[in-house]
C-alpha positions as CSV (number, residue, x, y, z in Angstrom):
1,X,-40.4,35.0,-6.0
2,X,-37.8,36.4,-3.5
3,X,-37.4,33.0,-1.9
4,X,-36.4,31.5,-5.3
5,X,-33.7,34.1,-5.8
6,X,-32.4,33.6,-2.3
7,X,-32.0,29.9,-2.9
8,X,-30.2,30.5,-6.1
9,X,-27.9,32.9,-4.4
10,X,-27.1,30.4,-1.6
11,X,-26.4,27.7,-4.1
12,X,-24.1,29.8,-6.2
13,X,-22.2,31.0,-3.1
14,X,-21.7,27.3,-2.0
15,X,-20.5,26.4,-5.5
16,X,-18.0,29.3,-5.4
17,X,-16.8,28.4,-2.0
18,X,-16.3,24.8,-3.0
19,X,-14.5,25.8,-6.1
20,X,-12.2,28.1,-4.1
21,X,-11.4,25.5,-1.5
22,X,-10.5,23.1,-4.4
23,X,-8.2,25.5,-6.1
24,X,-6.5,26.7,-2.9
25,X,-6.0,23.2,-1.7
26,X,-4.6,22.1,-5.0
27,X,-2.2,25.1,-5.1
28,X,-1.2,24.6,-1.4
29,X,-0.5,20.9,-2.1
30,X,1.6,21.7,-5.0
31,X,3.8,24.2,-3.2
32,X,4.1,22.5,0.2
33,X,7.0,20.1,1.0
34,X,6.0,16.6,1.9
35,X,5.6,16.0,5.6
36,X,7.5,12.7,5.7
37,X,10.3,11.3,3.7
38,X,10.1,8.7,1.0
39,X,8.4,5.4,2.0
40,X,10.7,2.5,2.7
41,X,10.3,-0.7,0.7
42,X,8.9,-3.8,2.3
43,X,11.4,-6.5,3.2
44,X,11.4,-9.4,0.7
45,X,12.7,-12.9,1.1
46,X,13.4,-15.5,-1.5
47,X,11.6,-18.8,-1.6
48,X,14.3,-21.5,-1.6
49,X,12.2,-23.9,-3.7
50,X,10.8,-21.8,-6.6
51,X,13.0,-18.6,-6.2
52,X,9.9,-16.3,-5.8
53,X,10.4,-13.1,-3.8
54,X,7.8,-12.9,-1.0
55,X,6.9,-10.2,1.5
56,X,8.4,-11.4,4.7
57,X,5.3,-10.5,6.7
58,X,3.0,-12.7,4.4
59,X,5.5,-15.6,3.9
60,X,4.8,-19.1,5.1
61,X,7.7,-20.1,7.3
62,X,9.4,-23.4,8.4
63,X,12.3,-23.9,10.8
64,X,15.0,-26.4,9.8
65,X,18.3,-27.0,11.5
66,X,17.8,-23.7,13.5
67,X,17.2,-21.6,10.4
68,X,13.9,-20.0,9.5
69,X,13.0,-20.5,5.9
70,X,10.3,-18.3,4.1
71,X,8.0,-19.8,1.3
72,X,5.5,-18.3,-1.1
73,X,3.0,-21.1,-0.6
74,X,2.2,-24.3,1.5
75,X,3.1,-26.4,-1.5
76,X,6.7,-25.0,-1.7
77,X,7.0,-25.4,2.2
78,X,5.8,-29.0,1.9
79,X,8.3,-29.8,-1.0
80,X,11.1,-28.3,1.0
81,X,10.3,-30.3,4.2
82,X,9.9,-33.5,2.3
83,X,13.4,-33.1,0.8
84,X,12.4,-32.8,-2.8
85,X,14.6,-29.7,-3.1
86,X,18.0,-29.0,-1.6
87,X,18.4,-26.1,0.8
88,X,19.5,-22.9,-0.8
């Protein structure tokens, strides 16, 4: 009998503690200033074939006449290198 009440008491105390941590963390996060400044945007480059803007880190590249060109796909790169599209 006493053991059942003890377990209930411990469970209630754990729930109260969790609720308190949640509320205090929420309040602290709402009042604290951000640690870092705003995030910078990722550099985008324009595909000379189709005009799509692509993340420079994920773009497919080709070097032509000493200039690096960035493409959204291998198909656009192939079309550019075959000369189907003039250089932008």
